[in-house]
Residue, then its C-alpha position, 0 to 999 in steps of 0.5 A: m581461682r575457685i575453692g570448693i569443699g566436699y564432705d561425705i560419710h557412709p556407714l560400714v556394713p557386711g556384704r559390700p566391697l569397700i571402695l575408696g578412690g575407685v580402689e577396692i580395699p580388702f576388708e570384711q565390710g564395705l560402705d552402704g549407699h545407693s552407689d558404690a558409696d565411695v566417700l573419697t570420690h563423693a567428697v571430691i565430686d562435691a568439692v569440684l562442683g562446689a568450686a565451680g558453683e554447680g551444686d552438689i552430687g545429690h543435685h546431679f546424681g540423686v539417690s531417687d534416680p535408679r540409673y545411679e543405683g550401684v554406679r561406680s563413683l569414679d564414673l560420676l566424677a568423670e561425668s562431672w569433670r567432663r562438664l566442668e572441663a568443657k567450661g574451661f576449668r582445670v584442677g590446681n590441686v586436691d587435698a583430702t582427709l579420710v577418717a577410718e579406724a580400719p582398715r589401714l589405708g596407707p598401702h592403698l593411697r597411691g592407687m587412689t591418687a592414680e585413679l583420681a588423677q586419671v579421671l581429673n586429667m591432672e598430675a598425681a603429684r597435685i593430689n594429696i590423700k591423708p588417712t587418719t582415725a577418729k581416735g576412738l571417739g563417736p561413731l567413726g571412732s567405734g568403726e561404724g563408718i568412714a568419712c572424707l573431707a576434700v578441698v579442691l582448687l579449680i583454675e578458670a580458663g585464662d588464669r595462668e597461675a598454678 
């Protein structure tokens, strides 16, 4: 078994859709970034790549590469996962914490979970996404952005646990 951790943060800006876990969430601002800036999916990508010892999202999908401008982050996760699954990995579980003052994310968690589970070829019950706030502290607390921390347990081929 191998454990990986991922973290991502992006500022909120007007004029962009807010995408988290592949789900478009109604809000007056969206996350700014080279891709769709989906912090949840980016953190999960970093966690699965890290657990497999395969670097990070920037190593595979750099912001200097125009092919990834505006790309759907779930597509980047799918590409990453195809490579890792071919090496014999499967996901034991995903645990992620989203930090956002607004909007309220609870109503969208089931959709985010379903999207990630489909891409990672796993049961949705093995994915846990928890929204929280920064309690008004710092840039996240003042609503300037959204961050995510994700932990993933990967199971290597031949390991029958989990």
